[in-house]
C-alpha positions as CSV (number, residue, x, y, z in Angstrom):
1,M,0.0,0.0,0.0
2,L,3.0,2.3,0.4
3,S,3.2,2.7,-3.4
4,G,-0.4,3.8,-3.6
5,G,-1.6,0.6,-5.3
6,L,-4.9,-1.1,-4.9
7,L,-5.5,-3.5,-2.0
8,N,-6.6,-7.0,-2.3
9,D,-9.3,-8.4,-0.1
10,E,-7.0,-9.7,2.6
11,E,-5.1,-6.5,2.9
12,A,-8.3,-4.4,3.0
13,K,-9.7,-6.7,5.7
14,L,-6.5,-6.3,7.8
15,G,-6.6,-2.5,7.3
16,L,-10.1,-2.4,8.6
17,E,-9.3,-4.5,11.6
18,I,-6.4,-2.3,12.5
19,K,-8.6,0.8,12.1
20,D,-11.3,-0.7,14.3
21,R,-8.8,-1.7,17.0
22,L,-7.2,1.7,16.9
23,E,-10.6,3.4,17.3
24,E,-11.4,1.2,20.3
25,F,-8.0,2.0,21.9
26,V,-8.5,5.7,21.5
27,R,-12.0,5.5,22.9
28,L,-10.7,3.6,25.9
29,M,-7.9,6.2,26.5
30,G,-10.6,8.9,26.9
31,E,-12.9,6.8,29.1
32,Q,-13.3,7.8,32.7
33,N,-12.0,5.2,35.1
34,L,-13.8,5.0,38.4
35,S,-10.8,3.6,40.2
36,D,-8.9,6.9,39.3
37,I,-11.5,8.8,41.2
38,F,-12.2,6.3,44.0
39,S,-8.9,4.6,44.7
40,M,-10.6,2.1,47.1
41,L,-12.2,0.5,44.0
42,R,-8.9,-0.1,42.2
43,P,-8.6,-3.8,43.2
44,F,-12.0,-4.7,41.8
45,H,-11.4,-3.6,38.2
46,L,-15.1,-2.7,37.8
47,Q,-15.0,-1.4,34.3
48,G,-12.4,-3.8,32.9
49,I,-10.6,-1.0,31.1
50,K,-7.1,-2.4,31.9
51,S,-8.0,-5.9,30.4
52,K,-9.6,-4.4,27.3
53,T,-6.6,-2.2,26.7
54,K,-4.2,-5.2,27.2
55,S,-6.2,-7.3,24.7
56,I,-6.1,-4.5,22.1
57,C,-2.3,-4.0,22.6
58,H,-1.8,-7.8,22.2
59,G,-3.7,-7.5,18.9
60,F,-1.4,-4.7,17.7
61,M,1.6,-6.9,18.7
62,G,0.2,-9.7,16.5
63,F,-0.1,-7.3,13.6
64,S,3.5,-6.1,13.9
65,N,4.9,-9.7,14.3
66,S,3.2,-11.0,11.2
C-alpha cells in the first residue's frame, strides 16, 4: 500500500481490523475510570478498562509480528 496501489481483499480486511482496534483503543484512553476517582475500588477492576486495553495491545503486537 505504500506505493499507492490497490489493496486485495485480505489487505483491505487487515486494514479495517487495525482501524477498528485503533478506534477502540483511542475510545478507551478517553474513558473515565472509576478507580482513578475512588482509589478504594482499584482492586476490583469494575470497568475492565485495563484488560480491554491489554487485549487491544496484544492485537497490535500480533499485527506487527506478522
